[in-house]
PAKE-583570 format. One record per atom (N, C-alpha, C): x, y, z; residue in one letter; atom name. Coordinates in Angstrom, 2 decimals. Layout:
# residues N
R        X        Y        Z  r   a
R        X        Y        Z  A  CA
...
//
This chain:
# residues 224
R        X        Y        Z  r   a
R    41.51   -24.31   -71.99  M   N
R    42.42   -23.80   -73.31  M  CA
R    43.49   -23.25   -73.02  M   C
R    44.69   -23.76   -73.35  I   N
R    46.07   -22.74   -73.28  I  CA
R    46.52   -22.64   -74.49  I   C
R    47.15   -21.25   -74.64  Y   N
R    47.18   -20.62   -76.09  Y  CA
R    48.88   -20.00   -75.93  Y   C
R    49.38   -20.70   -76.83  I   N
R    50.99   -20.09   -77.00  I  CA
R    50.88   -19.23   -78.06  I   C
R    51.96   -18.24   -77.88  V   N
R    52.36   -17.34   -79.11  V  CA
R    53.93   -17.16   -79.18  V   C
R    54.07   -18.07   -80.11  E   N
R    55.42   -18.18   -80.44  E  CA
R    55.83   -18.21   -81.68  E   C
R    56.72   -17.73   -82.01  D   N
R    57.13   -17.43   -83.88  D  CA
R    58.12   -18.56   -84.14  D   C
R    58.84   -18.98   -83.60  D   N
R    59.67   -20.59   -83.54  D  CA
R    58.55   -21.45   -83.98  D   C
R    58.42   -22.00   -85.00  D   N
R    57.45   -23.17   -85.58  D  CA
R    58.06   -24.40   -84.78  D   C
R    59.30   -24.68   -84.09  N   N
R    59.54   -26.19   -83.85  N  CA
R    59.34   -26.13   -82.25  N   C
R    59.89   -24.71   -81.47  I   N
R    59.06   -24.56   -80.40  I  CA
R    57.84   -24.77   -79.91  I   C
R    57.32   -24.11   -80.84  R   N
R    55.77   -23.49   -80.51  R  CA
R    55.02   -25.01   -80.69  R   C
R    55.24   -26.10   -81.68  E   N
R    54.94   -27.19   -82.12  E  CA
R    55.50   -28.27   -81.00  E   C
R    56.41   -28.34   -80.10  L   N
R    57.03   -29.11   -79.19  L  CA
R    56.00   -28.77   -78.06  L   C
R    56.22   -27.32   -77.36  V   N
R    55.05   -26.99   -76.43  V  CA
R    53.77   -27.30   -76.51  V   C
R    52.93   -27.48   -77.75  I   N
R    51.37   -27.69   -78.09  I  CA
R    51.56   -29.23   -77.88  I   C
R    52.54   -29.87   -78.18  Y   N
R    52.73   -31.75   -78.10  Y  CA
R    52.53   -31.86   -76.56  Y   C
R    53.35   -30.92   -76.05  T   N
R    53.68   -31.43   -74.96  T  CA
R    52.29   -31.47   -73.85  T   C
R    51.75   -30.21   -74.14  L   N
R    50.60   -30.11   -73.05  L  CA
R    49.88   -30.81   -73.91  L   C
R    49.40   -30.72   -74.73  N   N
R    48.07   -31.88   -75.19  N  CA
R    48.54   -33.45   -74.79  N   C
R    50.03   -33.67   -74.81  S   N
R    49.95   -34.94   -74.35  S  CA
R    50.08   -35.28   -72.70  S   C
R    49.63   -33.91   -72.40  T   N
R    49.92   -34.50   -70.83  T  CA
R    48.70   -33.63   -69.98  T   C
R    47.37   -33.99   -70.85  G   N
R    46.39   -33.67   -70.50  G  CA
R    45.87   -32.27   -70.45  G   C
R    46.22   -31.13   -71.02  F   N
R    45.81   -30.08   -71.61  F  CA
R    45.25   -30.24   -72.77  F   C
R    44.56   -28.86   -73.26  E   N
R    44.22   -28.54   -74.63  E  CA
R    44.82   -27.30   -75.11  E   C
R    45.64   -27.50   -76.09  A   N
R    46.63   -26.27   -76.12  A  CA
R    46.40   -25.73   -77.83  A   C
R    46.60   -24.86   -77.68  V   N
R    46.44   -24.28   -79.69  V  CA
R    47.70   -22.90   -79.60  V   C
R    48.24   -22.88   -80.55  G   N
R    49.36   -22.19   -80.74  G  CA
R    49.21   -21.06   -82.21  G   C
R    49.98   -19.84   -81.76  F   N
R    49.98   -19.15   -82.90  F  CA
R    51.30   -18.48   -83.03  F   C
R    51.55   -17.83   -84.32  P   N
R    52.92   -17.30   -84.85  P  CA
R    52.90   -16.10   -84.33  P   C
R    51.93   -15.26   -83.97  D   N
R    51.68   -13.90   -83.88  D  CA
R    50.70   -13.17   -83.50  D   C
R    50.94   -12.24   -82.83  S   N
R    49.47   -11.76   -82.27  S  CA
R    48.15   -11.55   -83.20  S   C
R    48.53   -11.65   -84.52  A   N
R    47.24   -11.24   -85.41  A  CA
R    46.69   -12.82   -85.73  A   C
R    47.06   -13.72   -84.91  A   N
R    46.43   -14.90   -85.61  A  CA
R    45.71   -14.89   -83.70  A   C
R    46.68   -14.29   -82.73  F   N
R    46.26   -14.79   -81.40  F  CA
R    44.75   -14.14   -81.10  F   C
R    44.66   -12.75   -81.31  W   N
R    43.52   -11.85   -80.86  W  CA
R    42.28   -12.17   -81.42  W   C
R    42.10   -13.05   -82.62  P   N
R    40.79   -12.93   -82.99  P  CA
R    40.10   -14.62   -82.40  P   C
R    41.23   -15.71   -82.14  A   N
R    40.87   -16.36   -80.70  A  CA
R    40.77   -16.08   -79.33  A   C
R    41.27   -15.14   -79.23  V   N
R    40.78   -14.43   -77.89  V  CA
R    39.46   -14.06   -77.75  V   C
R    39.20   -13.18   -78.71  A   N
R    37.78   -12.65   -78.75  A  CA
R    36.68   -13.75   -78.83  A   C
R    36.93   -14.99   -79.91  E   N
R    35.97   -15.99   -79.72  E  CA
R    36.07   -16.90   -78.49  E   C
R    37.04   -17.47   -77.80  R   N
R    37.42   -18.13   -76.70  R  CA
R    38.75   -17.67   -75.76  R   C
R    38.57   -16.77   -74.57  P   N
R    39.46   -16.56   -73.97  P  CA
R    40.09   -17.80   -73.44  P   C
R    41.54   -17.93   -73.43  P   N
R    42.06   -19.31   -72.95  P  CA
R    42.23   -19.24   -71.32  P   C
R    42.41   -20.34   -70.53  R   N
R    42.73   -20.36   -69.03  R  CA
R    43.93   -19.72   -68.95  R   C
R    45.07   -20.20   -69.88  L   N
R    46.35   -19.54   -69.26  L  CA
R    47.02   -19.06   -70.94  L   C
R    47.88   -18.11   -70.85  A   N
R    48.49   -17.82   -71.96  A  CA
R    49.93   -17.86   -71.83  A   C
R    50.43   -18.30   -72.74  L   N
R    52.04   -18.66   -72.90  L  CA
R    52.46   -17.63   -74.04  L   C
R    53.34   -16.62   -73.59  L   N
R    53.77   -15.53   -74.43  L  CA
R    55.32   -15.45   -74.76  L   C
R    55.81   -15.62   -75.60  D   N
R    57.18   -15.02   -75.93  D  CA
R    57.18   -13.64   -76.51  D   C
R    58.40   -13.06   -75.96  I   N
R    58.65   -11.49   -75.77  I  CA
R    58.99   -11.22   -77.22  I   C
R    59.93   -11.65   -77.79  M   N
R    60.44   -11.27   -79.21  M  CA
R    59.56   -12.03   -80.15  M   C
R    58.53   -11.32   -80.66  L   N
R    57.35   -11.74   -81.70  L  CA
R    57.51   -10.51   -82.73  L   C
R    57.05   -11.18   -83.99  P   N
R    57.09   -10.30   -85.02  P  CA
R    56.10    -9.54   -85.25  P   C
R    56.11    -7.85   -85.45  G   N
R    55.04    -7.09   -85.30  G  CA
R    54.80    -6.37   -83.73  G   C
R    53.70    -7.05   -83.16  E   N
R    53.73    -6.81   -81.72  E  CA
R    54.14    -7.72   -80.62  E   C
R    54.95    -7.49   -79.83  D   N
R    55.87    -8.12   -79.03  D  CA
R    54.91    -8.67   -77.93  D   C
R    55.32    -9.78   -77.08  G   N
R    54.94   -10.43   -75.97  G  CA
R    54.58    -9.30   -75.06  G   C
R    55.33    -8.19   -74.79  L   N
R    55.18    -7.68   -73.89  L  CA
R    53.76    -6.69   -74.02  L   C
R    53.97    -5.97   -75.04  H   N
R    52.54    -5.48   -75.61  H  CA
R    51.38    -6.41   -75.62  H   C
R    51.42    -7.47   -75.88  I   N
R    50.27    -8.11   -75.82  I  CA
R    49.65    -8.43   -74.49  I   C
R    50.71    -8.49   -73.26  L   N
R    50.28    -8.86   -72.17  L  CA
R    49.79    -7.19   -71.65  L   C
R    50.58    -6.36   -71.92  K   N
R    49.67    -4.87   -71.75  K  CA
R    48.27    -4.82   -71.84  K   C
R    47.89    -5.51   -73.16  K   N
R    46.62    -5.31   -73.76  K  CA
R    45.76    -6.41   -72.65  K   C
R    46.50    -7.37   -72.61  L   N
R    45.48    -8.24   -72.01  L  CA
R    44.84    -7.84   -70.53  L   C
R    46.19    -7.50   -69.81  R   N
R    45.79    -7.15   -68.41  R  CA
R    44.83    -5.34   -68.27  R   C
R    44.76    -4.88   -69.64  G   N
R    44.01    -3.54   -69.77  G  CA
R    42.43    -4.04   -70.07  G   C
R    42.47    -4.87   -70.29  N   N
R    41.03    -5.68   -70.77  N  CA
R    40.08    -6.08   -70.04  N   C
R    38.99    -5.79   -69.15  P   N
R    38.34    -6.38   -68.00  P  CA
R    38.09    -7.83   -68.01  P   C
R    37.89    -8.09   -69.74  A   N
R    37.80    -9.18   -69.79  A  CA
R    38.56   -10.27   -69.57  A   C
R    39.83   -10.05   -69.93  T   N
R    40.97   -10.96   -70.27  T  CA
R    42.32   -10.38   -68.85  T   C
R    41.92    -9.79   -68.08  R   N
R    42.78    -8.86   -67.09  R  CA
R    43.02   -10.28   -66.19  R   C
R    42.35   -11.32   -65.91  A   N
R    42.60   -12.53   -64.76  A  CA
R    43.22   -13.69   -65.42  A   C
R    43.76   -13.76   -66.60  I   N
R    44.28   -14.77   -67.24  I  CA
R    45.31   -14.76   -66.99  I   C
R    45.95   -15.84   -66.20  P   N
R    47.22   -16.56   -66.09  P  CA
R    48.44   -16.32   -67.32  P   C
R    49.38   -15.56   -67.00  V   N
R    50.36   -15.14   -68.26  V  CA
R    51.63   -15.75   -68.02  V   C
R    52.45   -16.57   -68.55  M   N
R    53.65   -16.78   -68.57  M  CA
R    54.39   -16.45   -69.81  M   C
R    55.50   -15.94   -69.56  M   N
R    56.22   -15.64   -70.61  M  CA
R    57.32   -16.74   -70.95  M   C
R    57.36   -16.69   -72.08  L   N
R    58.54   -17.53   -72.48  L  CA
R    59.31   -16.81   -73.28  L   C
R    60.51   -16.74   -73.38  T   N
R    61.65   -15.71   -73.85  T  CA
R    63.41   -16.20   -73.73  T   C
R    63.75   -16.04   -74.79  A   N
R    65.27   -15.88   -75.01  A  CA
R    66.02   -15.10   -73.95  A   C
R    65.06   -14.02   -73.33  K   N
R    65.81   -13.02   -72.65  K  CA
R    66.04   -13.63   -71.29  K   C
R    66.99   -13.73   -70.73  S   N
R    67.05   -14.36   -69.39  S  CA
R    67.56   -13.49   -68.31  S   C
R    68.00   -12.25   -68.48  T   N
R    68.76   -11.54   -67.46  T  CA
R    67.56   -11.03   -66.83  T   C
R    68.01   -10.46   -65.56  E   N
R    67.10   -10.12   -64.24  E  CA
R    66.65    -9.04   -64.53  E   C
R    66.94    -7.89   -65.49  L   N
R    66.23    -6.95   -65.75  L  CA
R    65.23    -7.28   -66.53  L   C
R    65.46    -7.93   -67.86  D   N
R    64.04    -8.62   -68.35  D  CA
R    63.18    -9.46   -67.65  D   C
R    63.26   -10.28   -67.05  R   N
R    62.50   -10.69   -65.74  R  CA
R    61.85    -9.91   -64.95  R   C
R    62.16    -8.82   -64.47  V   N
R    61.56    -7.75   -63.85  V  CA
R    60.69    -6.87   -64.48  V   C
R    60.99    -7.07   -65.75  I   N
R    60.07    -5.79   -66.72  I  CA
R    58.73    -6.53   -67.08  I   C
R    59.13    -8.28   -67.35  G   N
R    58.01    -8.72   -67.24  G  CA
R    56.96    -9.19   -66.26  G   C
R    57.68    -9.31   -65.36  L   N
R    56.95    -9.59   -64.04  L  CA
R    55.99    -8.59   -63.66  L   C
R    56.76    -6.91   -63.75  D   N
R    56.06    -5.92   -63.25  D  CA
R    55.14    -5.60   -64.51  D   C
R    55.02    -5.94   -65.61  G   N
R    53.93    -5.92   -66.52  G  CA
R    52.75    -6.39   -66.32  G   C
R    52.98    -7.52   -65.30  G   N
R    51.72    -8.25   -64.84  G  CA
R    51.80    -9.88   -65.39  G   C
R    52.83   -10.04   -65.79  A   N
R    53.29   -12.02   -66.17  A  CA
R    52.98   -12.73   -64.66  A   C
R    52.37   -13.62   -64.76  D   N
R    52.61   -14.31   -63.44  D  CA
R    53.88   -15.45   -63.28  D   C
R    54.42   -15.57   -64.46  D   N
R    55.47   -16.48   -64.31  D  CA
R    56.60   -16.18   -65.40  D   C
R    57.69   -16.55   -65.30  Y   N
R    58.53   -16.04   -66.46  Y  CA
R    59.82   -17.32   -66.79  Y   C
R    59.72   -17.95   -67.70  L   N
R    60.48   -19.31   -68.12  L  CA
R    61.29   -18.69   -69.11  L   C
R    62.65   -18.57   -69.08  P   N
R    63.41   -18.50   -70.18  P  CA
R    64.05   -19.74   -70.56  P   C
R    64.27   -19.42   -72.21  K   N
R    64.74   -20.42   -73.10  K  CA
R    66.44   -20.61   -72.98  K   C
R    66.64   -21.68   -73.01  P   N
R    66.08   -23.20   -73.45  P  CA
R    65.51   -23.63   -71.99  P   C
R    64.55   -23.97   -72.39  F   N
R    63.68   -24.96   -71.18  F  CA
R    63.36   -26.26   -71.28  F   C
R    63.12   -27.05   -69.86  G   N
R    62.72   -28.32   -70.12  G  CA
R    61.05   -28.35   -69.92  G   C
R    60.74   -29.19   -71.18  M   N
R    58.88   -29.52   -71.09  M  CA
R    58.77   -29.84   -69.72  M   C
R    58.97   -30.39   -68.92  M   N
R    58.65   -31.10   -67.74  M  CA
R    58.44   -30.13   -66.77  M   C
R    59.51   -29.24   -66.87  E   N
R    59.36   -27.98   -66.07  E  CA
R    58.33   -26.70   -66.71  E   C
R    57.83   -26.78   -67.58  L   N
R    56.79   -25.69   -68.26  L  CA
R    55.68   -26.75   -67.81  L   C
R    55.26   -27.85   -67.83  V   N
R    54.24   -28.70   -67.67  V  CA
R    53.97   -28.32   -66.12  V   C
R    54.87   -28.29   -65.02  A   N
R    54.91   -28.15   -63.72  A  CA
R    54.52   -26.90   -63.49  A   C
R    55.06   -25.72   -64.29  R   N
R    54.36   -24.67   -63.89  R  CA
R    53.02   -24.11   -64.19  R   C
R    52.93   -24.79   -65.72  V   N
R    51.31   -24.62   -65.60  V  CA
R    50.41   -25.08   -65.05  V   C
R    50.78   -25.92   -64.92  R   N
R    49.58   -26.63   -63.77  R  CA
R    49.80   -25.85   -62.25  R   C
R    50.61   -25.44   -61.78  S   N
R    50.69   -24.57   -60.83  S  CA
R    50.11   -23.23   -61.17  S   C
R    50.23   -22.47   -62.30  L   N
R    49.16   -21.44   -62.11  L  CA
R    47.82   -21.57   -62.47  L   C
R    47.62   -22.73   -63.19  L   N
R    46.24   -22.90   -63.07  L  CA
R    45.34   -23.64   -62.03  L   C
R    46.30   -24.12   -61.34  R   N
R    45.68   -24.66   -59.71  R  CA
R    45.31   -23.30   -58.75  R   C
R    46.37   -22.45   -59.04  R   N
R    46.11   -20.68   -58.15  R  CA
R    45.37   -19.90   -58.89  R   C
R    45.09   -20.19   -60.32  A   N
R    43.88   -19.36   -61.08  A  CA
R    42.28   -20.23   -60.54  A   C
R    42.65   -21.37   -60.68  D   N
R    41.04   -21.88   -60.39  D  CA
R    40.98   -21.89   -58.82  D   C
R    41.59   -21.88   -57.76  F   N
R    41.53   -21.93   -56.50  F  CA
R    41.03   -20.37   -55.98  F   C
R    41.35   -19.26   -56.65  G   N
R    40.93   -18.08   -56.67  G  CA
R    39.74   -17.59   -56.91  G   C
R    39.69   -18.42   -58.28  Q   N
R    37.83   -18.20   -58.46  Q  CA
R    36.74   -19.05   -57.59  Q   C
R    37.45   -19.97   -57.16  E   N
R    36.22   -20.79   -55.95  E  CA
R    35.74   -20.20   -54.76  E   C
R    37.15   -19.10   -54.23  R   N
R    36.75   -18.54   -53.15  R  CA
R    37.21   -16.75   -53.17  R   C
R    36.33   -16.26   -54.00  P   N
R    36.91   -14.77   -54.10  P  CA
R    37.00   -13.91   -53.11  P   C
R    36.45   -13.97   -52.02  E   N
R    36.60   -13.47   -50.49  E  CA
R    36.72   -14.52   -49.66  E   C
R    37.88   -13.86   -48.67  L   N
R    38.37   -14.51   -47.57  L  CA
R    38.14   -13.68   -46.55  L   C
R    37.38   -13.94   -45.23  V   N
R    36.98   -13.30   -44.05  V  CA
R    37.37   -14.05   -42.91  V   C
R    37.82   -13.57   -41.98  V   N
R    38.14   -13.66   -40.74  V  CA
R    37.97   -12.79   -39.45  V   C
R    37.02   -12.57   -38.86  G   N
R    36.80   -11.57   -38.40  G  CA
R    36.64   -10.54   -38.88  G   C
R    37.18    -9.19   -38.48  G   N
R    37.35    -8.10   -39.12  G  CA
R    38.36    -7.94   -39.98  G   C
R    38.83    -8.67   -40.70  L   N
R    40.04    -8.69   -41.58  L  CA
R    39.19    -9.73   -42.96  L   C
R    39.20    -8.70   -44.08  A   N
R    38.63    -9.38   -45.28  A  CA
R    39.10    -9.00   -46.13  A   C
R    39.59   -10.14   -47.27  V   N
R    40.27   -10.03   -48.46  V  CA
R    39.61   -10.26   -49.49  V   C
R    39.49    -9.17   -50.42  D   N
R    38.72    -9.47   -51.56  D  CA
R    39.84    -9.58   -52.55  D   C
R    39.77   -10.95   -53.15  I   N
R    40.88   -11.39   -53.94  I  CA
R    40.88   -10.85   -55.56  I   C
R    39.77   -10.76   -56.38  P   N
R    39.70   -10.31   -57.35  P  CA
R    39.99    -8.80   -57.46  P   C
R    39.69    -7.82   -56.48  R   N
R    39.98    -6.56   -56.37  R  CA
R    41.31    -6.36   -55.78  R   C
R    41.85    -7.21   -55.28  H   N
R    43.14    -7.61   -54.76  H  CA
R    43.07    -6.05   -53.35  H   C
R    41.92    -6.24   -52.65  R   N
R    41.65    -5.40   -51.63  R  CA
R    41.86    -5.94   -50.28  R   C
R    42.37    -5.30   -49.12  V   N
R    41.94    -6.13   -47.83  V  CA
R    41.63    -4.48   -46.84  V   C
R    40.76    -5.33   -46.16  T   N
R    40.64    -4.07   -44.86  T  CA
R    40.30    -4.46   -43.72  T   C
R    40.73    -3.68   -42.69  V   N
R    40.58    -4.17   -41.35  V  CA
R    39.94    -3.25   -40.26  V   C
R    39.02    -4.31   -40.09  D   N
R    37.64    -3.72   -39.54  D  CA
R    36.80    -2.16   -40.51  D   C
R    36.92    -2.57   -41.56  G   N
R    36.38    -1.30   -42.71  G  CA
R    37.41    -0.78   -43.45  G   C
R    38.36    -0.52   -43.04  A   N
R    39.46     0.60   -43.39  A  CA
R    40.45    -0.12   -44.01  A   C
R    40.67     0.12   -45.55  E   N
R    41.84    -0.54   -46.22  E  CA
R    43.16    -0.60   -45.95  E   C
R    43.67    -1.65   -46.40  V   N
R    45.20    -1.63   -46.20  V  CA
R    45.50    -2.17   -47.20  V   C
R    46.99    -1.28   -47.27  A   N
R    47.57    -1.28   -48.51  A  CA
R    48.89    -2.40   -48.13  A   C
R    48.61    -3.46   -49.13  L   N
R    49.62    -4.46   -49.27  L  CA
R    50.63    -4.55   -49.92  L   C
R    52.13    -5.11   -50.07  A   N
R    52.57    -5.17   -51.53  A  CA
R    52.23    -6.45   -51.82  A   C
R    52.47    -6.64   -53.02  L   N
R    52.01    -7.90   -53.84  L  CA
R    52.57    -9.21   -53.10  L   C
R    53.58    -9.43   -52.70  K   N
R    54.08   -10.65   -52.37  K  CA
R    53.24   -10.70   -50.81  K   C
R    53.05   -10.10   -49.96  E   N
R    52.21    -9.61   -48.79  E  CA
R    50.86   -10.12   -48.88  E   C
R    50.57    -9.67   -50.05  F   N
R    48.76    -9.96   -50.36  F  CA
R    48.83   -11.47   -50.80  F   C
R    49.71   -11.89   -51.48  D   N
R    49.67   -13.43   -51.75  D  CA
R    49.88   -14.10   -50.86  D   C
R    51.03   -14.12   -49.78  L   N
R    51.29   -14.32   -48.98  L  CA
R    50.08   -14.47   -47.80  L   C
R    49.24   -13.38   -47.66  L   N
R    47.60   -13.69   -46.80  L  CA
R    47.00   -14.13   -47.39  L   C
R    46.87   -14.11   -48.47  V   N
R    45.63   -15.37   -49.20  V  CA
R    45.82   -16.44   -48.94  V   C
R    47.35   -17.11   -49.48  H   N
R    47.77   -18.51   -49.08  H  CA
R    47.31   -19.22   -47.96  H   C
R    48.21   -18.04   -47.01  L   N
R    47.78   -18.67   -45.54  L  CA
R    46.34   -18.82   -45.44  L   C
R    45.28   -18.23   -45.46  L   N
R    43.77   -18.02   -45.36  L  CA
R    43.10   -19.12   -46.46  L   C
R    43.75   -19.32   -47.21  K   N
R    43.18   -20.39   -47.79  K  CA
R    43.16   -21.82   -47.41  K   C
R    44.15   -21.77   -46.51  N   N
R    45.05   -23.14   -45.73  N  CA
R    44.51   -22.90   -44.59  N   C
R    43.67   -21.97   -43.97  T   N
R    43.53   -21.92   -42.46  T  CA
R    43.58   -23.17   -41.65  T   C
R    44.21   -23.05   -40.33  G   N
R    44.24   -24.19   -39.83  G  CA
R    45.59   -25.55   -39.84  G   C
R    46.01   -25.17   -41.11  I   N
R    47.04   -26.29   -41.88  I  CA
R    48.59   -25.35   -41.21  I   C
R    49.16   -26.26   -40.79  V   N
R    50.63   -25.62   -40.24  V  CA
R    51.80   -25.58   -41.83  V   C
R    52.12   -24.52   -42.15  L   N
R    52.75   -24.34   -43.40  L  CA
R    54.26   -23.50   -43.40  L   C
R    55.35   -24.83   -43.96  T   N
R    56.40   -24.81   -43.60  T  CA
R    57.19   -23.60   -44.41  T   C
R    58.03   -22.75   -43.86  R   N
R    58.68   -21.71   -44.53  R  CA
R    58.92   -22.15   -45.77  R   C
R    59.16   -23.32   -46.38  D   N
R    59.75   -23.85   -47.78  D  CA
R    58.43   -23.95   -48.37  D   C
R    57.53   -24.68   -47.76  K   N
R    55.85   -24.80   -48.46  K  CA
R    55.72   -23.12   -48.88  K   C
R    55.82   -22.23   -48.25  L   N
R    55.42   -20.78   -48.51  L  CA
R    56.09   -20.52   -49.51  L   C
R    57.30   -20.54   -49.67  L   N
R    58.71   -20.40   -50.42  L  CA
R    57.92   -20.46   -51.94  L   C
R    57.78   -21.90   -52.13  E   N
R    57.33   -22.70   -53.09  E  CA
R    56.01   -21.94   -53.62  E   C
R    55.19   -21.89   -52.78  A   N
R    53.55   -21.28   -53.26  A  CA
R    53.57   -19.97   -53.73  A   C
R    54.26   -19.01   -52.80  V   N
R    54.30   -17.58   -53.17  V  CA
R    55.08   -17.12   -54.01  V   C
R    56.43   -17.51   -53.81  W   N
R    57.52   -16.92   -54.56  W  CA
R    57.76   -17.97   -56.12  W   C
R    57.50   -19.08   -55.84  G   N
R    57.65   -19.95   -56.53  G  CA
R    58.71   -20.84   -56.42  G   C
R    58.55   -22.17   -57.01  Y   N
R    59.21   -23.42   -56.55  Y  CA
R    60.70   -23.03   -57.09  Y   C
R    61.23   -22.39   -57.98  D   N
R    62.66   -21.95   -58.34  D  CA
R    63.42   -20.67   -57.60  D   C
R    62.43   -20.25   -56.62  F   N
R    63.03   -19.20   -55.90  F  CA
R    64.18   -19.64   -55.10  F   C
R    65.11   -18.82   -55.36  N   N
R    66.54   -19.22   -54.69  N  CA
R    66.80   -18.13   -53.33  N   C
R    65.86   -17.70   -52.98  G   N
R    66.24   -16.77   -51.91  G  CA
R    65.85   -17.78   -50.26  G   C
R    66.40   -17.26   -49.13  E   N
R    66.54   -17.84   -48.12  E  CA
R    64.97   -17.68   -47.47  E   C
R    64.70   -19.18   -46.53  T   N
R    63.33   -18.67   -45.64  T  CA
R    63.04   -17.58   -44.67  T   C
R    64.43   -16.89   -44.54  R   N
R    64.19   -15.81   -44.04  R  CA
R    63.47   -14.59   -44.52  R   C
R    63.21   -14.45   -45.95  T   N
R    62.32   -14.09   -46.80  T  CA
R    60.74   -13.89   -46.12  T   C
R    60.51   -14.90   -45.79  V   N
R    59.01   -15.20   -45.58  V  CA
R    58.97   -14.47   -43.99  V   C
R    59.63   -14.68   -43.13  D   N
R    59.65   -14.38   -41.68  D  CA
R    59.51   -12.59   -41.82  D   C
R    60.39   -12.39   -42.81  V   N
R    60.27   -10.89   -42.77  V  CA
R    58.97   -10.27   -43.57  V   C
R    58.40   -10.82   -44.34  H   N
R    56.93   -10.48   -44.76  H  CA
R    56.23   -10.90   -43.88  H   C
R    56.23   -11.81   -43.23  I   N
R    55.26   -11.93   -42.15  I  CA
R    55.20   -10.82   -40.76  I   C
R    56.44   -10.69   -40.75  R   N
R    56.34    -9.36   -39.50  R  CA
R    55.70    -8.05   -40.31  R   C
R    55.98    -8.01   -41.51  S   N
R    55.24    -6.39   -42.16  S  CA
R    53.63    -7.09   -42.41  S   C
R    53.46    -8.01   -42.66  L   N
R    52.12    -8.18   -42.54  L  CA
R    51.27    -8.18   -41.05  L   C
R    51.71    -8.45   -39.96  R   N
R    51.15    -8.37   -39.09  R  CA
R    51.20    -6.87   -38.52  R   C
R    52.23    -6.03   -38.74  L   N
R    52.13    -5.01   -38.31  L  CA
R    51.32    -3.96   -38.96  L   C
R    50.71    -4.54   -40.30  K   N
R    49.78    -4.03   -41.22  K  CA
R    48.78    -4.12   -40.93  K   C
R    48.38    -5.35   -40.31  L   N
R    46.71    -6.02   -39.94  L  CA
R    46.47    -5.55   -38.86  L   C
R    47.28    -4.90   -38.00  G   N
R    46.82    -4.55   -36.42  G  CA
R    46.74    -5.75   -35.75  G   C
R    45.51    -5.50   -35.10  R   N
R    45.03    -6.60   -34.14  R  CA
R    44.45    -7.95   -34.85  R   C
R    44.61    -7.77   -35.78  W   N
R    44.18    -8.95   -36.60  W  CA
R    45.33    -9.82   -37.35  W   C
R    46.62    -9.04   -37.07  G   N
R    47.67    -9.98   -37.14  G  CA
R    47.97   -11.02   -36.65  G   C
R    47.01   -11.20   -35.41  E   N
R    47.23   -12.27   -34.88  E  CA
R    46.53   -13.29   -35.42  E   C
R    45.92   -13.43   -36.65  V   N
R    45.29   -14.76   -37.21  V  CA
R    46.42   -15.27   -38.04  V   C
R    47.72   -14.63   -37.65  I   N
R    48.80   -15.46   -38.54  I  CA
R    49.46   -15.94   -37.28  I   C
R    49.69   -17.30   -36.92  Q   N
R    50.10   -17.72   -35.84  Q  CA
R    51.34   -18.25   -36.08  Q   C
R    52.99   -18.20   -35.18  T   N
R    54.17   -18.59   -35.26  T  CA
R    54.13   -20.21   -34.45  T   C
R    54.19   -21.44   -35.69  V   N
R    54.36   -22.50   -35.21  V  CA
R    55.96   -22.86   -34.74  V   C
R    56.64   -22.53   -33.59  R   N
R    57.82   -22.56   -33.40  R  CA
R    58.48   -23.63   -34.03  R   C
R    59.28   -23.71   -34.66  G   N
R    60.37   -24.89   -35.12  G  CA
R    59.67   -25.36   -36.68  G   C
R    58.68   -25.04   -37.03  V   N
R    58.12   -25.34   -38.13  V  CA
R    57.49   -24.78   -39.09  V   C
R    56.72   -23.46   -38.80  G   N
R    56.61   -22.56   -39.91  G  CA
R    55.42   -21.52   -39.51  G   C
R    53.99   -21.30   -40.10  Y   N
R    52.92   -20.25   -39.85  Y  CA
R    51.98   -21.13   -39.97  Y   C
R    50.99   -20.94   -39.54  R   N
R    49.21   -20.84   -39.55  R  CA
R    48.39   -20.09   -39.62  R   C
R    47.57   -19.99   -40.48  A   N
R    46.05   -19.10   -39.92  A  CA
R    45.13   -19.77   -39.21  A   C
R    44.63   -18.90   -38.57  V   N
R    43.49   -19.50   -37.61  V  CA
R    42.17   -18.43   -37.76  V   C
R    41.04   -19.31   -37.22  T   N
R    39.95   -18.59   -37.35  T  CA
R    39.64   -17.67   -36.08  T   C
R    39.99   -17.96   -35.06  N   N
R    40.08   -17.28   -33.67  N  CA
R    41.28   -16.98   -32.95  N   C
R    41.87   -16.06   -33.49  P   N
R    42.98   -15.37   -32.84  P  CA
R    42.77   -14.92   -31.38  P   C
//
């Protein structure tokens, strides 16, 4: 079930119709007063939140979702008319998984919803990834090397998880950008190389689980 909190009736109904007609089950709410009872009765698989809402705004709803152990892992996408870089940073730093400024295309919304749900479902299937002395606890966002915890930046963690989930598969830089940074990320593929280099340094001798495939990209291996 996907929940959308949007006070504009036309947008809310269009999103609900689009999601329902593309194989999802969606329900909409005009404000947080209607949203919270539904969450208590049946937590959603994904929440779409507008920022500009009457009463409790979308960022406050997001903060409460992330602060509750029962709803902390629910993927959240912000749908908002605010499209400046600062607004986007505030939303993502607050724990949002994606950010889609208005006006947006319905097919782009559906594509992003599918991407978020795939990532969420895959993470639940394999909560821990282990290669030799390297262990990644996905729900706790914790990485250890030979028993010692290693501090990774958010994108470093996401990059490592994606590589380990696809052990043995060569992933191009473009594919890594799409999976870790989002398919609309406008950065250069050099970003991937910088994060890989940082990851290897932090993982010490187990950084060798990430191999470079010259001229193609990277892959994770089980026997470095």
